[in-house]
N, C-alpha and C positions, 0 to 999 in steps of 0.2 A: 601148257606150262610157260607160255610167253611172258606172263606177269613175273614169274620167278626169274626167268632169264634176264629180263630188263632190270630187275632189282639187283641181281648179282653183278651184271655189267656196270651199273651205276655205282654199286658199292666198291668194285675194283677200281674204277676211275677216281672215285673220291679218295680212296686210300692212296692211290698212286700220286695224285695231286698233292695231298697233304704231306706225304713222305718227301716229295721233291722240294716243297717249300721249307720243311723242317730241316732238311740237309743243307739248304742254302743258308738258313739262319744259324744252324749249329752243326758245322761239319765235324766229322770224326777226328780230323787232324787240323785244328785251326792254327793260325799263325802264332808262333811262340811255343807251341806244345812240343816238348822234347820226348820222343818215343824211345824208351829204354827197354829192350827186349827182356832182360832178366827181371826187371820190375814188373812188367806186364805179366810174366809167368807167375811171379809171386802173388800178384793181385788175383789172378784166376784161381790159383791153388787155395788162397785164403777164402775166396768166395765159395768154392765147392766144399771146402771143409766146414765152413759155417752152415751151409745148406744141409750137409749130411748130419752134423751135430744137432742142429735144430730139429730135423726130422726124427733122429733117434730119441731125443728127449721127449718129443711129443708122442712117439710110439710107446715109450716106456711108461711115462707118467700121465699121458692124456692131456687134456686142456685144449682141445681143438677149437672150441668156441672162443677161448681167450686168444688163441693164436690168430684166429680170423679177425677178431676185433683189433689186435695189434697190427695186423697186416693192413687193414683199412686205415688205421691211424697213421701208419708209416707212409702209406700211399698218398695221403693228403698232406701230411706235415713235411715229409722229406724234401720236396722241391722248394718249399718256402724257407725252411731252415737252411738248406744249401744256398739259396739265393742270398739270404741275410748274411750267412757266413762269408760268402764270396765278396760281398760288398765291404764288410768289415775288414777282412784280410787285405783286400785291395787297398783300402784306405790306409791301413797300417803300413803296408809296403810302400805306398806312395809317400807317406810322411817320413819314412826312414830313408828314402832314396836321395841321392845327390841331386843338386839343382839341374844339371844337364840331363840326368836320367828322367827327372820329372817332366821336362818338356817333351821327351819322347813318349812317356806314358800317357800324357794328356791327349795325344793324337788318337789313342785307342779307346778313350773313354766314351766318345760319342757313338761310335759304331756298336760297342758293347752295350751301351745304355739303350739303344734302339732295340737290340735283340732281347734284352731283359724286359723291356716294356711290352714287346710283342708276346713273349712267353707268359708273363704275368697276366696280360690282357686275355690270353686264351683261357687260362684257368678261371679267371673271373667271369668270362663270357659263357663258360659251360653251363652253370646252373640257370643262367638267364635264358639261354637257348632251349634248355630242357623244359623249363616252365612255359616259355612262350610257345613252343611246339605243341605241348599238351593242351594248353588253353585254346590255341588256334584250331587244333584238330577237333576238340570237343565242340567248338562253336560252329565250324564249317562243315564237318564231315557228314553229319546226319542229314541236313537238308540237301546237300549235294548228292549223297548216295541214293536218295529217293528218285532223283532224275537221271543220273548217269554214274554207273559204277566205274567206268573208265576215267571220268573226270575226277571222281573221288580218289581213285588209285594214284593219279598224277599229282593231286594235291598232297597226298601223304608223302610221296617221294620228294616233292618240292619242300615241304615243311621240315622234313627230317634230314635233308642233305646238309645244311649248315652245321647242325649239331654233330653229325657223325664225321664231318670233315674236321671240326675242331677237336673231337676226341682222338682222331688219328694223328693230328698235328701234335697234340700234347704227348701222345704215346711215343711217336718217333723222335720228338725233340728232347724228351726228358733225359734219356740215356746219355747222349753226347753233351747235353747242356750241363748236367750235374758232374759228369766225369771231367769236363774241361773247364769247370768253374765259370760257366755261362760265357765262354769265349773271352774271358778276362785273362787267359794264360799269356796273351801277347804282352801284358803289362809286366809280368815277371814269371820266369819258369817255375818258381816254387809255389805259385799261387794255387794250382790244383791240389797238390798233396796237403797243403796247409788248410785249404777250404774243406777238404774231405774230413780231415782230423777234427777240425772245429765243429763241423756239422754233426758228426756222429756223437760227440760228447754233449752237444746242446740237445740233440734228440733224446739221448738217454736221460738227461736232466728233466726235460719236459715230460717224458713218458713216466718217470717216477713221481713227478709232482702231480700228475693227473691220473695215475693208476697205481696198482700194486705190483709186487714182484710176480714173476711167473709161478704157476701152480706146481713148483718142484720143491724138494727139500731145500732148506734155506742156503746151505753152502753151494749147492748146485745152481740155485736160482741166482745167487750173487755172481757166480762165475759166468752164467748165461748172460746176465745183464752187462757185465764189464768186459767179458771176453771179446766181443765184437769191437768195441771202441779201442781196446788195448792193441788188438791185432792190426786194426786199420792204422792206428798211430805208429806202430812199429814199422809197418811197410812204408808209410809216408816218410818216416825219419830216414829209412834206408834209401828211399828215392831221392830225398834232398841231399843225402851224403853222396850218392852217385852223381847227382847234378853238379855238385861242387867239385868232386874228385875227377870225373871223367868228361864233363861238359863245360867246365870253366865258369859255373854260375857264381856270382857274387851277390851278397845280400843288398848292398847299396849301389852296385855298379850296373 
C-alpha cells in the first residue's frame, strides 16, 4: 500500500500549502473588518434557516436535479458576481468619500487588486490545468507504463499536483474572500455588507434571466427566490446600522 500512502501524504501537503497561501491572501479578519458578535450570530442563524427551508422544500416538492443544477450554477457564478459587486461598491464609496479619505483609500487599492488578480487567475487557471493534465497524461502515460510502472505513477502525481493545489486554493480562499469583499473592507467598513447585498440580488436577476422558477407552487417559488436576498439585505442593513451606531462609521468619513 506504499503507493496509496505516498498519494495521501502528497495530497495532505498540497492541501496544507494551498490553505496557507489562501489564508495569507484572504485572512478571516482583514484590516478594516469590524467584527460585531450579534451580527455574526444573525448571519449564522439566517444561513441555517435558509438551509433547513431549502431542504424542506426539496423534500416536499422534489426537484433534486434542478437543485443540483442551481448549486453548480451558484458555485461558478457566485465568486464572479461577488467580485464584480465588490469592485462596483468600492468605486461608489470611493467616489462619495471626502478628498482626505480618498487618499487613505488609494493606499489599499494596490494590495487588494493583487489579491483579486490572484484569485481570478486561479479560477481561470483551473480548466486550463485540468485539460492540460488530461492531455499530458494520455500522451505520456501509456508508453511510460510499458517500461516502468513506478515512473508512470510518479508522472501522474506530478501532472495532477498543480491542478489539485489550485482547487484547494480556490476552496480555502473563496469563503473569506467573498465574506470580506475580497479584502476591500479596509477601504470602508460598510463595503462587505453592501457587497453581499448587491451580489445576491444580481445573482437572483441572472438566475431568473437564464432559468425558470423552482419547481414549487408559484407563491412558494416566488418566496423561495426572493426570501434569500431579502433576508441577506435585512441583516446587511442591520449590520450597517450597528456600524454607524456603535462603531462610529461615517459614509464619507
